[in-house]
All heavy atoms as a GROMACS GRO file, in nm:
protein
  632
    1LEU      N    1   0.084  -0.118   0.000
    1LEU     CA    2   0.000   0.000   0.000
    1LEU      C    3   0.089   0.124   0.000
    1LEU      O    4   0.180   0.136   0.080
    1LEU     CB    5  -0.091  -0.001   0.123
    1LEU     CG    6  -0.177   0.123   0.145
    1LEU    CD1    7  -0.281   0.137   0.035
    1LEU    CD2    8  -0.243   0.114   0.279
    2VAL      N    9   0.062   0.217  -0.090
    2VAL     CA   10   0.134   0.345  -0.094
    2VAL      C   11   0.042   0.452  -0.038
    2VAL      O   12  -0.074   0.463  -0.075
    2VAL     CB   13   0.176   0.380  -0.238
    2VAL    CG1   14   0.240   0.517  -0.242
    2VAL    CG2   15   0.272   0.276  -0.293
    3ARG      N   16   0.096   0.530   0.056
    3ARG     CA   17   0.019   0.639   0.116
    3ARG      C   18   0.087   0.772   0.085
    3ARG      O   19   0.206   0.778   0.062
    3ARG     CB   20   0.013   0.624   0.268
    3ARG     CG   21  -0.066   0.507   0.315
    3ARG     CD   22  -0.075   0.501   0.467
    3ARG     NE   23   0.056   0.474   0.527
    3ARG     CZ   24   0.116   0.552   0.616
    3ARG    NH1   25   0.060   0.663   0.657
    3ARG    NH2   26   0.233   0.519   0.665
    4ILE      N   27   0.007   0.877   0.087
    4ILE     CA   28   0.057   1.012   0.063
    4ILE      C   29   0.028   1.096   0.187
    4ILE      O   30  -0.081   1.090   0.243
    4ILE     CB   31  -0.012   1.076  -0.059
    4ILE    CG1   32   0.018   0.996  -0.185
    4ILE    CG2   33   0.032   1.220  -0.075
    4ILE    CD1   34  -0.061   1.042  -0.306
    5LYS      N   35   0.127   1.174   0.227
    5LYS     CA   36   0.107   1.269   0.337
    5LYS      C   37   0.125   1.409   0.280
    5LYS      O   38   0.232   1.445   0.231
    5LYS     CB   39   0.206   1.245   0.449
    5LYS     CG   40   0.185   1.338   0.567
    5LYS     CD   41   0.269   1.300   0.685
    5LYS     CE   42   0.230   1.384   0.804
    5LYS     NZ   43   0.298   1.340   0.924
    6LEU      N   44   0.017   1.486   0.283
    6LEU     CA   45   0.020   1.623   0.232
    6LEU      C   46   0.042   1.721   0.346
    6LEU      O   47   0.006   1.694   0.460
    6LEU     CB   48  -0.112   1.656   0.162
    6LEU     CG   49  -0.149   1.567   0.044
    6LEU    CD1   50  -0.290   1.600  -0.004
    6LEU    CD2   51  -0.049   1.584  -0.068
    7GLY      N   52   0.098   1.834   0.314
    7GLY     CA   53   0.126   1.936   0.415
    7GLY      C   54   0.269   1.922   0.462
    7GLY      O   55   0.334   1.820   0.441
    8GLU      N   56   0.320   2.027   0.522
    8GLU     CA   57   0.459   2.025   0.566
    8GLU      C   58   0.482   1.917   0.670
    8GLU      O   59   0.409   1.907   0.768
    8GLU     CB   60   0.498   2.161   0.622
    8GLU     CG   61   0.507   2.268   0.517
    8GLU     CD   62   0.564   2.397   0.572
    8GLU    OE1   63   0.553   2.423   0.693
    8GLU    OE2   64   0.621   2.471   0.491
    9SER      N   65   0.583   1.836   0.646
    9SER     CA   66   0.619   1.732   0.740
    9SER      C   67   0.769   1.707   0.732
    9SER      O   68   0.836   1.746   0.637
    9SER     CB   69   0.542   1.602   0.712
    9SER     OG   70   0.576   1.551   0.585
   10ILE      N   71   0.821   1.643   0.835
   10ILE     CA   72   0.964   1.616   0.846
   10ILE      C   73   0.985   1.466   0.853
   10ILE      O   74   0.921   1.397   0.933
   10ILE     CB   75   1.022   1.683   0.972
   10ILE    CG1   76   1.004   1.834   0.965
   10ILE    CG2   77   1.169   1.647   0.989
   10ILE    CD1   78   1.042   1.906   1.093
   11SER      N   79   1.077   1.417   0.774
   11SER     CA   80   1.112   1.276   0.777
   11SER      C   81   1.185   1.244   0.908
   11SER      O   82   1.272   1.320   0.952
   11SER     CB   83   1.204   1.243   0.658
   11SER     OG   84   1.269   1.120   0.678
   12GLN      N   85   1.151   1.132   0.968
   12GLN     CA   86   1.218   1.093   1.094
   12GLN      C   87   1.367   1.068   1.071
   12GLN      O   88   1.449   1.092   1.159
   12GLN     CB   89   1.152   0.970   1.155
   12GLN     CG   90   1.170   0.843   1.074
   12GLN     CD   91   1.096   0.725   1.134
   12GLN    OE1   92   1.002   0.743   1.211
   12GLN    NE2   93   1.138   0.606   1.101
   13TYR      N   94   1.402   1.021   0.952
   13TYR     CA   95   1.543   0.996   0.921
   13TYR      C   96   1.620   1.127   0.907
   13TYR      O   97   1.732   1.140   0.955
   13TYR     CB   98   1.555   0.912   0.794
   13TYR     CG   99   1.473   0.786   0.800
   13TYR    CD1  100   1.357   0.773   0.725
   13TYR    CD2  101   1.508   0.682   0.886
   13TYR    CE1  102   1.278   0.658   0.733
   13TYR    CE2  103   1.431   0.568   0.894
   13TYR     CZ  104   1.317   0.557   0.818
   13TYR     OH  105   1.239   0.444   0.828
   14SER      N  106   1.559   1.225   0.842
   14SER     CA  107   1.620   1.356   0.827
   14SER      C  108   1.637   1.422   0.964
   14SER      O  109   1.740   1.484   0.991
   14SER     CB  110   1.535   1.447   0.739
   14SER     OG  111   1.528   1.396   0.610
   15GLN      N  112   1.536   1.407   1.048
   15GLN     CA  113   1.543   1.465   1.182
   15GLN      C  114   1.656   1.402   1.263
   15GLN      O  115   1.732   1.472   1.329
   15GLN     CB  116   1.409   1.448   1.254
   15GLN     CG  117   1.406   1.511   1.390
   15GLN     CD  118   1.422   1.661   1.388
   15GLN    OE1  119   1.382   1.728   1.296
   15GLN    NE2  120   1.482   1.714   1.492
   16ALA      N  121   1.670   1.271   1.257
   16ALA     CA  122   1.777   1.202   1.330
   16ALA      C  123   1.914   1.246   1.281
   16ALA      O  124   2.006   1.270   1.362
   16ALA     CB  125   1.760   1.051   1.316
   17GLU      N  126   1.931   1.259   1.150
   17GLU     CA  127   2.059   1.303   1.094
   17GLU      C  128   2.091   1.446   1.136
   17GLU      O  129   2.205   1.478   1.168
   17GLU     CB  130   2.056   1.294   0.941
   17GLU     CG  131   2.061   1.152   0.889
   17GLU     CD  132   2.195   1.086   0.914
   17GLU    OE1  133   2.299   1.154   0.901
   17GLU    OE2  134   2.196   0.967   0.947
   18LYS      N  135   1.992   1.532   1.134
   18LYS     CA  136   2.012   1.672   1.172
   18LYS      C  137   2.051   1.682   1.319
   18LYS      O  138   2.138   1.761   1.356
   18LYS     CB  139   1.884   1.750   1.144
   18LYS     CG  140   1.897   1.898   1.152
   18LYS     CD  141   1.957   1.953   1.025
   18LYS     CE  142   1.920   2.097   1.009
   18LYS     NZ  143   1.936   2.146   0.876
   19GLN      N  144   1.990   1.600   1.405
   19GLN     CA  145   2.023   1.602   1.547
   19GLN      C  146   2.165   1.552   1.570
   19GLN      O  147   2.235   1.602   1.658
   19GLN     CB  148   1.922   1.520   1.626
   19GLN     CG  149   1.790   1.591   1.639
   19GLN     CD  150   1.683   1.508   1.706
   19GLN    OE1  151   1.682   1.386   1.695
   19GLN    NE2  152   1.592   1.574   1.774
   20LEU      N  153   2.210   1.454   1.493
   20LEU     CA  154   2.347   1.407   1.504
   20LEU      C  155   2.445   1.515   1.460
   20LEU      O  156   2.552   1.533   1.521
   20LEU     CB  157   2.369   1.282   1.418
   20LEU     CG  158   2.311   1.152   1.470
   20LEU    CD1  159   2.328   1.041   1.366
   20LEU    CD2  160   2.378   1.113   1.600
   21GLN      N  161   2.409   1.587   1.358
   21GLN     CA  162   2.495   1.692   1.304
   21GLN      C  163   2.510   1.808   1.402
   21GLN      O  164   2.616   1.868   1.411
   21GLN     CB  165   2.436   1.741   1.172
   21GLN     CG  166   2.526   1.831   1.093
   21GLN     CD  167   2.464   1.865   0.958
   21GLN    OE1  168   2.344   1.847   0.935
   21GLN    NE2  169   2.545   1.915   0.869
   22TYR      N  170   2.404   1.839   1.474
   22TYR     CA  171   2.405   1.950   1.569
   22TYR      C  172   2.378   1.896   1.710
   22TYR      O  173   2.284   1.939   1.777
   22TYR     CB  174   2.300   2.054   1.531
   22TYR     CG  175   2.326   2.118   1.397
   22TYR    CD1  176   2.263   2.072   1.282
   22TYR    CD2  177   2.414   2.224   1.385
   22TYR    CE1  178   2.287   2.131   1.159
   22TYR    CE2  179   2.439   2.284   1.263
   22TYR     CZ  180   2.376   2.237   1.151
   22TYR     OH  181   2.400   2.296   1.030
   23ALA      N  182   2.460   1.806   1.756
   23ALA     CA  183   2.437   1.736   1.882
   23ALA      C  184   2.432   1.829   2.003
   23ALA      O  185   2.362   1.801   2.100
   23ALA     CB  186   2.544   1.629   1.902
   24ASN      N  187   2.504   1.938   1.999
   24ASN     CA  188   2.509   2.028   2.114
   24ASN      C  189   2.400   2.135   2.111
   24ASN      O  190   2.396   2.222   2.197
   24ASN     CB  191   2.646   2.096   2.124
   24ASN     CG  192   2.679   2.176   1.999
   24ASN    OD1  193   2.618   2.158   1.895
   24ASN    ND2  194   2.778   2.263   2.010
   25MET      N  195   2.310   2.130   2.014
   25MET     CA  196   2.203   2.229   2.000
   25MET      C  197   2.068   2.167   2.038
   25MET      O  198   2.046   2.049   2.016
   25MET     CB  199   2.196   2.281   1.857
   25MET     CG  200   2.324   2.339   1.802
   25MET     SD  201   2.363   2.499   1.869
   25MET     CE  202   2.237   2.597   1.793
   26LYS      N  203   1.979   2.249   2.093
   26LYS     CA  204   1.844   2.204   2.125
   26LYS      C  205   1.748   2.256   2.019
   26LYS      O  206   1.774   2.356   1.954
   26LYS     CB  207   1.801   2.256   2.262
   26LYS     CG  208   1.878   2.196   2.376
   26LYS     CD  209   1.826   2.248   2.507
   26LYS     CE  210   1.904   2.186   2.622
   26LYS     NZ  211   1.855   2.235   2.752
   27HIS      N  212   1.637   2.189   2.004
   27HIS     CA  213   1.528   2.233   1.916
   27HIS      C  214   1.569   2.244   1.769
   27HIS      O  215   1.526   2.334   1.699
   27HIS     CB  216   1.468   2.365   1.964
   27HIS     CG  217   1.431   2.364   2.109
   27HIS    ND1  218   1.330   2.284   2.160
   27HIS    CD2  219   1.483   2.431   2.215
   27HIS    CE1  220   1.321   2.303   2.289
   27HIS    NE2  221   1.412   2.392   2.326
   28ILE      N  222   1.652   2.154   1.723
   28ILE     CA  223   1.692   2.150   1.582
   28ILE      C  224   1.585   2.075   1.503
   28ILE      O  225   1.539   1.969   1.544
   28ILE     CB  226   1.829   2.079   1.565
   28ILE    CG1  227   1.938   2.160   1.634
   28ILE    CG2  228   1.861   2.056   1.419
   28ILE    CD1  229   1.963   2.296   1.574
   29LYS      N  230   1.543   2.131   1.392
   29LYS     CA  231   1.444   2.068   1.305
   29LYS      C  232   1.502   2.049   1.166
   29LYS      O  233   1.568   2.137   1.113
   29LYS     CB  234   1.317   2.154   1.293
   29LYS     CG  235   1.239   2.167   1.422
   29LYS     CD  236   1.171   2.039   1.454
   29LYS     CE  237   1.086   2.056   1.579
   29LYS     NZ  238   1.046   1.929   1.633
   30ALA      N  239   1.473   1.936   1.107
   30ALA     CA  240   1.515   1.909   0.970
   30ALA      C  241   1.425   1.986   0.875
   30ALA      O  242   1.326   2.047   0.916
   30ALA     CB  243   1.508   1.759   0.941
   31PHE      N  244   1.459   1.984   0.746
   31PHE     CA  245   1.379   2.054   0.646
   31PHE      C  246   1.241   1.992   0.633
   31PHE      O  247   1.225   1.871   0.634
   31PHE     CB  248   1.449   2.049   0.510
   31PHE     CG  249   1.577   2.125   0.507
   31PHE    CD1  250   1.697   2.058   0.508
   31PHE    CD2  251   1.577   2.263   0.505
   31PHE    CE1  252   1.816   2.128   0.506
   31PHE    CE2  253   1.695   2.334   0.504
   31PHE     CZ  254   1.816   2.266   0.504
   32LYS      N  255   1.141   2.077   0.620
   32LYS     CA  256   1.004   2.032   0.596
   32LYS      C  257   0.982   2.021   0.446
   32LYS      O  258   1.030   2.102   0.369
   32LYS     CB  259   0.905   2.132   0.654
   32LYS     CG  260   0.910   2.142   0.804
   32LYS     CD  261   0.812   2.245   0.854
   32LYS     CE  262   0.822   2.258   1.004
   32LYS     NZ  263   0.731   2.364   1.054
   33VAL      N  264   0.908   1.918   0.408
   33VAL     CA  265   0.869   1.903   0.267
   33VAL      C  266   0.717   1.904   0.259
   33VAL      O  267   0.648   1.876   0.357
   33VAL     CB  268   0.928   1.774   0.204
   33VAL    CG1  269   1.079   1.782   0.192
   33VAL    CG2  270   0.887   1.651   0.280
   34ASP      N  271   0.665   1.936   0.141
   34ASP     CA  272   0.521   1.954   0.123
   34ASP      C  273   0.444   1.823   0.104
   34ASP      O  274   0.326   1.816   0.137
   34ASP     CB  275   0.493   2.044   0.004
   34ASP     CG  276   0.543   2.186   0.027
   34ASP    OD1  277   0.557   2.226   0.145
   34ASP    OD2  278   0.567   2.257  -0.072
   35ILE      N  279   0.507   1.723   0.047
   35ILE     CA  280   0.438   1.597   0.019
   35ILE      C  281   0.538   1.482   0.037
   35ILE      O  282   0.653   1.493  -0.001
   35ILE     CB  283   0.376   1.597  -0.123
   35ILE    CG1  284   0.294   1.470  -0.146
   35ILE    CG2  285   0.481   1.617  -0.230
   35ILE    CD1  286   0.211   1.475  -0.274
   36ARG      N  287   0.491   1.375   0.101
   36ARG     CA  288   0.575   1.256   0.119
   36ARG      C  289   0.495   1.133   0.081
   36ARG      O  290   0.374   1.128   0.098
   36ARG     CB  291   0.622   1.245   0.264
   36ARG     CG  292   0.722   1.354   0.298
   36ARG     CD  293   0.759   1.364   0.442
   36ARG     NE  294   0.796   1.239   0.504
   36ARG     CZ  295   0.776   1.214   0.633
   36ARG    NH1  296   0.720   1.302   0.712
   36ARG    NH2  297   0.812   1.100   0.684
   37PHE      N  298   0.566   1.034   0.028
   37PHE     CA  299   0.506   0.906  -0.011
   37PHE      C  300   0.562   0.796   0.076
   37PHE      O  301   0.684   0.787   0.093
   37PHE     CB  302   0.535   0.877  -0.159
   37PHE     CG  303   0.479   0.979  -0.252
   37PHE    CD1  304   0.552   1.091  -0.286
   37PHE    CD2  305   0.352   0.962  -0.305
   37PHE    CE1  306   0.500   1.186  -0.373
   37PHE    CE2  307   0.299   1.057  -0.392
   37PHE     CZ  308   0.373   1.169  -0.424
   38PHE      N  309   0.473   0.712   0.128
   38PHE     CA  310   0.512   0.601   0.214
   38PHE      C  311   0.468   0.470   0.151
   38PHE      O  312   0.364   0.464   0.086
   38PHE     CB  313   0.444   0.612   0.351
   38PHE     CG  314   0.478   0.737   0.426
   38PHE    CD1  315   0.396   0.848   0.418
   38PHE    CD2  316   0.592   0.743   0.503
   38PHE    CE1  317   0.426   0.963   0.487
   38PHE    CE2  318   0.623   0.858   0.572
   38PHE     CZ  319   0.540   0.968   0.565
   39PHE      N  320   0.545   0.366   0.176
   39PHE     CA  321   0.510   0.232   0.133
   39PHE      C  322   0.496   0.146   0.258
   39PHE      O  323   0.589   0.134   0.337
   39PHE     CB  324   0.620   0.176   0.042
   39PHE     CG  325   0.595   0.034  -0.001
   39PHE    CD1  326   0.486   0.001  -0.080
   39PHE    CD2  327   0.681  -0.067   0.038
   39PHE    CE1  328   0.462  -0.129  -0.119
   39PHE    CE2  329   0.658  -0.199  -0.001
   39PHE     CZ  330   0.548  -0.230  -0.080
   40ASP      N  331   0.376   0.091   0.278
   40ASP     CA  332   0.350   0.002   0.391
   40ASP      C  333   0.368  -0.142   0.347
   40ASP      O  334   0.306  -0.185   0.250
   40ASP     CB  335   0.206   0.020   0.441
   40ASP     CG  336   0.183   0.157   0.502
   40ASP    OD1  337   0.276   0.211   0.563
   40ASP    OD2  338   0.071   0.209   0.487
   41PHE      N  339   0.455  -0.214   0.418
   41PHE     CA  340   0.478  -0.354   0.386
   41PHE      C  341   0.486  -0.431   0.516
   41PHE      O  342   0.576  -0.407   0.598
   41PHE     CB  343   0.606  -0.372   0.305
   41PHE     CG  344   0.632  -0.513   0.263
   41PHE    CD1  345   0.553  -0.572   0.165
   41PHE    CD2  346   0.732  -0.586   0.321
   41PHE    CE1  347   0.576  -0.703   0.126
   41PHE    CE2  348   0.756  -0.717   0.283
   41PHE     CZ  349   0.678  -0.776   0.186
   42LYS      N  350   0.390  -0.520   0.537
   42LYS     CA  351   0.378  -0.596   0.662
   42LYS      C  352   0.369  -0.497   0.776
   42LYS      O  353   0.283  -0.413   0.779
   42LYS     CB  354   0.491  -0.697   0.675
   42LYS     CG  355   0.488  -0.802   0.565
   42LYS     CD  356   0.595  -0.906   0.584
   42LYS     CE  357   0.587  -1.007   0.471
   42LYS     NZ  358   0.685  -1.110   0.482
   43GLU      N  359   0.459  -0.503   0.871
   43GLU     CA  360   0.456  -0.414   0.987
   43GLU      C  361   0.547  -0.292   0.970
   43GLU      O  362   0.562  -0.212   1.062
   43GLU     CB  363   0.499  -0.491   1.114
   43GLU     CG  364   0.408  -0.607   1.147
   43GLU     CD  365   0.267  -0.562   1.181
   43GLU    OE1  366   0.252  -0.462   1.253
   43GLU    OE2  367   0.171  -0.628   1.136
   44ASN      N  368   0.609  -0.277   0.854
   44ASN     CA  369   0.705  -0.170   0.833
   44ASN      C  370   0.649  -0.060   0.743
   44ASN      O  371   0.570  -0.086   0.653
   44ASN     CB  372   0.833  -0.224   0.768
   44ASN     CG  373   0.900  -0.327   0.856
   44ASN    OD1  374   0.915  -0.307   0.976
   44ASN    ND2  375   0.938  -0.438   0.798
   45VAL      N  376   0.694   0.062   0.767
   45VAL     CA  377   0.659   0.178   0.685
   45VAL      C  378   0.788   0.234   0.628
   45VAL      O  379   0.882   0.263   0.702
   45VAL     CB  380   0.586   0.286   0.768
   45VAL    CG1  381   0.556   0.407   0.682
   45VAL    CG2  382   0.458   0.230   0.827
   46TYR      N  383   0.792   0.249   0.496
   46TYR     CA  384   0.911   0.300   0.428
   46TYR      C  385   0.881   0.437   0.368
   46TYR      O  386   0.783   0.452   0.295
   46TYR     CB  387   0.957   0.203   0.319
   46TYR     CG  388   0.991   0.068   0.373
   46TYR    CD1  389   0.897  -0.034   0.374
   46TYR    CD2  390   1.117   0.042   0.424
   46TYR    CE1  391   0.927  -0.160   0.424
   46TYR    CE2  392   1.149  -0.083   0.475
   46TYR     CZ  393   1.054  -0.184   0.475
   46TYR     OH  394   1.085  -0.307   0.525
   47ASP      N  395   0.964   0.534   0.398
   47ASP     CA  396   0.953   0.669   0.343
   47ASP      C  397   1.023   0.665   0.208
   47ASP      O  398   1.145   0.654   0.201
   47ASP     CB  399   1.023   0.765   0.438
   47ASP     CG  400   0.979   0.908   0.423
   47ASP    OD1  401   0.915   0.941   0.322
   47ASP    OD2  402   1.011   0.987   0.512
   48VAL      N  403   0.947   0.667   0.097
   48VAL     CA  404   1.008   0.641  -0.034
   48VAL      C  405   1.030   0.763  -0.122
   48VAL      O  406   1.111   0.757  -0.214
   48VAL     CB  407   0.927   0.535  -0.114
   48VAL    CG1  408   0.933   0.401  -0.045
   48VAL    CG2  409   0.785   0.578  -0.136
   49ASP      N  410   0.960   0.873  -0.098
   49ASP     CA  411   0.981   0.990  -0.183
   49ASP      C  412   0.929   1.114  -0.114
   49ASP      O  413   0.850   1.106  -0.020
   49ASP     CB  414   0.910   0.971  -0.317
   49ASP     CG  415   0.972   1.053  -0.429
   49ASP    OD1  416   1.068   1.128  -0.404
   49ASP    OD2  417   0.925   1.042  -0.543
   50ALA      N  418   0.976   1.229  -0.161
   50ALA     CA  419   0.933   1.357  -0.106
   50ALA      C  420   0.921   1.456  -0.220
   50ALA      O  421   0.984   1.440  -0.325
   50ALA     CB  422   1.034   1.406  -0.003
   51GLY      N  423   0.839   1.560  -0.200
   51GLY     CA  424   0.821   1.659  -0.304
   51GLY      C  425   0.786   1.795  -0.249
   51GLY      O  426   0.747   1.810  -0.134
   52GLU      N  427   0.799   1.895  -0.334
   52GLU     CA  428   0.761   2.032  -0.303
   52GLU      C  429   0.654   2.074  -0.401
   52GLU      O  430   0.656   2.034  -0.518
   52GLU     CB  431   0.881   2.126  -0.316
   52GLU     CG  432   0.982   2.114  -0.204
   52GLU     CD  433   0.927   2.166  -0.072
   52GLU    OE1  434   0.873   2.278  -0.067
   52GLU    OE2  435   0.940   2.094   0.028
   53VAL      N  436   0.560   2.153  -0.354
   53VAL     CA  437   0.450   2.198  -0.437
   53VAL      C  438   0.440   2.350  -0.429
   53VAL      O  439   0.455   2.407  -0.321
   53VAL     CB  440   0.316   2.136  -0.388
   53VAL    CG1  441   0.200   2.186  -0.471
   53VAL    CG2  442   0.324   1.986  -0.389
   54VAL      N  443   0.416   2.411  -0.542
   54VAL     CA  444   0.394   2.556  -0.544
   54VAL      C  445   0.282   2.584  -0.644
   54VAL      O  446   0.277   2.525  -0.752
   54VAL     CB  447   0.524   2.633  -0.578
   54VAL    CG1  448   0.574   2.602  -0.715
   54VAL    CG2  449   0.504   2.783  -0.561
   55MET      N  450   0.191   2.670  -0.606
   55MET     CA  451   0.078   2.702  -0.694
   55MET      C  452   0.120   2.796  -0.807
   55MET      O  453   0.078   2.782  -0.919
   55MET     CB  454  -0.035   2.767  -0.613
   55MET     CG  455  -0.094   2.675  -0.510
   55MET     SD  456  -0.166   2.526  -0.580
   55MET     CE  457  -0.311   2.592  -0.657
   56LYS      N  458   0.203   2.891  -0.774
   56LYS     CA  459   0.247   2.988  -0.874
   56LYS      C  460   0.391   3.025  -0.838
   56LYS      O  461   0.421   3.053  -0.722
   56LYS     CB  462   0.158   3.112  -0.868
   56LYS     CG  463   0.192   3.217  -0.969
   56LYS     CD  464   0.093   3.333  -0.958
   56LYS     CE  465   0.129   3.442  -1.055
   56LYS     NZ  466   0.039   3.557  -1.041
   57VAL      N  467   0.479   3.024  -0.935
   57VAL     CA  468   0.618   3.055  -0.908
   57VAL      C  469   0.629   3.203  -0.873
   57VAL      O  470   0.596   3.290  -0.953
   57VAL     CB  471   0.708   3.022  -1.029
   57VAL    CG1  472   0.850   3.063  -1.002
   57VAL    CG2  473   0.699   2.873  -1.061
   58ILE      N  474   0.673   3.229  -0.753
   58ILE     CA  475   0.685   3.366  -0.705
   58ILE      C  476   0.815   3.429  -0.756
   58ILE      O  477   0.815   3.537  -0.812
   58ILE     CB  478   0.679   3.371  -0.552
   58ILE    CG1  479   0.543   3.320  -0.506
   58ILE    CG2  480   0.705   3.512  -0.499
   58ILE    CD1  481   0.532   3.292  -0.360
   59ASP      N  482   0.924   3.358  -0.734
   59ASP     CA  483   1.052   3.406  -0.784
   59ASP      C  484   1.150   3.291  -0.797
   59ASP      O  485   1.126   3.180  -0.750
   59ASP     CB  486   1.110   3.517  -0.695
   59ASP     CG  487   1.133   3.473  -0.552
   59ASP    OD1  488   1.147   3.352  -0.526
   59ASP    OD2  489   1.140   3.560  -0.465
   60GLU      N  490   1.258   3.318  -0.864
   60GLU     CA  491   1.358   3.214  -0.890
   60GLU      C  492   1.422   3.163  -0.761
   60GLU      O  493   1.455   3.046  -0.751
   60GLU     CB  494   1.466   3.268  -0.984
   60GLU     CG  495   1.559   3.161  -1.035
   60GLU     CD  496   1.655   3.214  -1.140
   60GLU    OE1  497   1.622   3.309  -1.210
   60GLU    OE2  498   1.764   3.154  -1.150
   61ALA      N  499   1.437   3.248  -0.661
   61ALA     CA  500   1.496   3.207  -0.534
   61ALA      C  501   1.414   3.097  -0.467
   61ALA      O  502   1.470   3.002  -0.412
   61ALA     CB  503   1.511   3.327  -0.440
   62LYS      N  504   1.281   3.107  -0.474
   62LYS     CA  505   1.193   3.005  -0.416
   62LYS      C  506   1.213   2.872  -0.488
   62LYS      O  507   1.222   2.767  -0.424
   62LYS     CB  508   1.046   3.051  -0.426
   62LYS     CG  509   0.943   2.946  -0.395
   62LYS     CD  510   0.932   2.916  -0.249
   62LYS     CE  511   0.814   2.823  -0.223
   62LYS     NZ  512   0.842   2.727  -0.120
   63VAL      N  513   1.221   2.876  -0.618
   63VAL     CA  514   1.241   2.754  -0.697
   63VAL      C  515   1.376   2.691  -0.662
   63VAL      O  516   1.385   2.570  -0.639
   63VAL     CB  517   1.231   2.784  -0.848
   63VAL    CG1  518   1.268   2.661  -0.929
   63VAL    CG2  519   1.091   2.830  -0.884
   64LEU      N  520   1.480   2.770  -0.657
   64LEU     CA  521   1.613   2.718  -0.623
   64LEU      C  522   1.617   2.661  -0.482
   64LEU      O  523   1.678   2.557  -0.456
   64LEU     CB  524   1.720   2.826  -0.641
   64LEU     CG  525   1.746   2.869  -0.784
   64LEU    CD1  526   1.843   2.986  -0.786
   64LEU    CD2  527   1.798   2.754  -0.867
   65ASN      N  528   1.551   2.728  -0.388
   65ASN     CA  529   1.545   2.679  -0.250
   65ASN      C  530   1.474   2.544  -0.244
   65ASN      O  531   1.522   2.452  -0.177
   65ASN     CB  532   1.474   2.781  -0.162
   65ASN     CG  533   1.469   2.737  -0.018
   65ASN    OD1  534   1.571   2.702   0.041
   65ASN    ND2  535   1.350   2.739   0.039
   66ASP      N  536   1.361   2.532  -0.313
   66ASP     CA  537   1.287   2.405  -0.313
   66ASP      C  538   1.367   2.294  -0.379
   66ASP      O  539   1.369   2.181  -0.331
   66ASP     CB  540   1.152   2.420  -0.383
   66ASP     CG  541   1.049   2.494  -0.297
   66ASP    OD1  542   1.080   2.524  -0.180
   66ASP    OD2  543   0.940   2.522  -0.350
   67LYS      N  544   1.434   2.324  -0.489
   67LYS     CA  545   1.516   2.223  -0.558
   67LYS      C  546   1.628   2.175  -0.467
   67LYS      O  547   1.654   2.055  -0.458
   67LYS     CB  548   1.574   2.279  -0.687
   67LYS     CG  549   1.478   2.286  -0.801
   67LYS     CD  550   1.548   2.336  -0.926
   67LYS     CE  551   1.456   2.342  -1.044
   67LYS     NZ  552   1.525   2.392  -1.165
   68SER      N  553   1.696   2.268  -0.401
   68SER     CA  554   1.807   2.227  -0.314
   68SER      C  555   1.757   2.148  -0.194
   68SER      O  556   1.820   2.053  -0.150
   68SER     CB  557   1.888   2.349  -0.270
   68SER     OG  558   1.809   2.438  -0.197
   69LYS      N  559   1.639   2.183  -0.142
   69LYS     CA  560   1.581   2.109  -0.031
   69LYS      C  561   1.552   1.964  -0.073
   69LYS      O  562   1.581   1.870   0.000
   69LYS     CB  563   1.452   2.177   0.016
   69LYS     CG  564   1.393   2.116   0.140
   69LYS     CD  565   1.255   2.166   0.176
   69LYS     CE  566   1.231   2.311   0.166
   69LYS     NZ  567   1.094   2.349   0.208
   70LEU      N  568   1.495   1.947  -0.193
   70LEU     CA  569   1.464   1.814  -0.241
   70LEU      C  570   1.589   1.732  -0.266
   70LEU      O  571   1.591   1.610  -0.242
   70LEU     CB  572   1.379   1.821  -0.368
   70LEU     CG  573   1.237   1.870  -0.347
   70LEU    CD1  574   1.167   1.888  -0.480
   70LEU    CD2  575   1.160   1.775  -0.258
   71LEU      N  576   1.695   1.795  -0.313
   71LEU     CA  577   1.821   1.722  -0.332
   71LEU      C  578   1.874   1.671  -0.199
   71LEU      O  579   1.919   1.558  -0.188
   71LEU     CB  580   1.925   1.811  -0.400
   71LEU     CG  581   1.903   1.836  -0.548
   71LEU    CD1  582   1.999   1.943  -0.597
   71LEU    CD2  583   1.921   1.708  -0.627
   72ARG      N  584   1.868   1.756  -0.096
   72ARG     CA  585   1.916   1.713   0.037
   72ARG      C  586   1.826   1.604   0.094
   72ARG      O  587   1.875   1.504   0.147
   72ARG     CB  588   1.921   1.833   0.132
   72ARG     CG  589   2.030   1.931   0.100
   72ARG     CD  590   2.041   2.036   0.208
   72ARG     NE  591   1.923   2.118   0.216
   72ARG     CZ  592   1.906   2.234   0.152
   72ARG    NH1  593   1.998   2.280   0.074
   72ARG    NH2  594   1.795   2.304   0.170
   73GLU      N  595   1.696   1.622   0.088
   73GLU     CA  596   1.603   1.525   0.145
   73GLU      C  597   1.602   1.394   0.067
   73GLU      O  598   1.584   1.288   0.124
   73GLU     CB  599   1.462   1.584   0.151
   73GLU     CG  600   1.447   1.691   0.254
   73GLU     CD  601   1.484   1.647   0.393
   73GLU    OE1  602   1.426   1.549   0.443
   73GLU    OE2  603   1.573   1.709   0.452
   74GLY      N  604   1.622   1.401  -0.064
   74GLY     CA  605   1.623   1.281  -0.147
   74GLY      C  606   1.731   1.184  -0.107
   74GLY      O  607   1.717   1.063  -0.124
   75LYS      N  608   1.838   1.233  -0.052
   75LYS     CA  609   1.948   1.146  -0.009
   75LYS      C  610   1.910   1.070   0.117
   75LYS      O  611   1.970   0.970   0.150
   75LYS     CB  612   2.073   1.230   0.016
   75LYS     CG  613   2.129   1.287  -0.112
   75LYS     CD  614   2.252   1.369  -0.085
   75LYS     CE  615   2.303   1.427  -0.216
   75LYS     NZ  616   2.419   1.511  -0.196
   76LYS      N  617   1.810   1.117   0.189
   76LYS     CA  618   1.770   1.054   0.314
   76LYS      C  619   1.648   0.965   0.299
   76LYS      O  620   1.618   0.886   0.385
   76LYS     CB  621   1.745   1.160   0.419
   76LYS     CG  622   1.871   1.234   0.457
   76LYS     CD  623   1.842   1.335   0.563
   76LYS     CE  624   1.966   1.404   0.610
   76LYS     NZ  625   2.039   1.476   0.509
   77VAL      N  626   1.575   0.981   0.190
   77VAL     CA  627   1.454   0.901   0.169
   77VAL      C  628   1.491   0.759   0.133
   77VAL      O  629   1.585   0.734   0.067
   77VAL     CB  630   1.364   0.964   0.061
   77VAL    CG1  631   1.249   0.874   0.027
   77VAL    CG2  632   1.313   1.099   0.108
   0.00000   0.00000   0.00000
């Protein structure tokens, strides 16, 4: 079964990596993504993909920021 989670959310794997990277800091949050896809198999849930959604391109900086976020998150999915 493939499920979709809409709205800003943080991957647990990304969060764990970010906390390791900033071990001496409190309240560190990984990057939020707009849409995530999960695969349920038996008792396990696999985070298989992430995406960004925009209704209208506001500026090039937003597009570049979203692309770079997806590149970073894609390595953790």
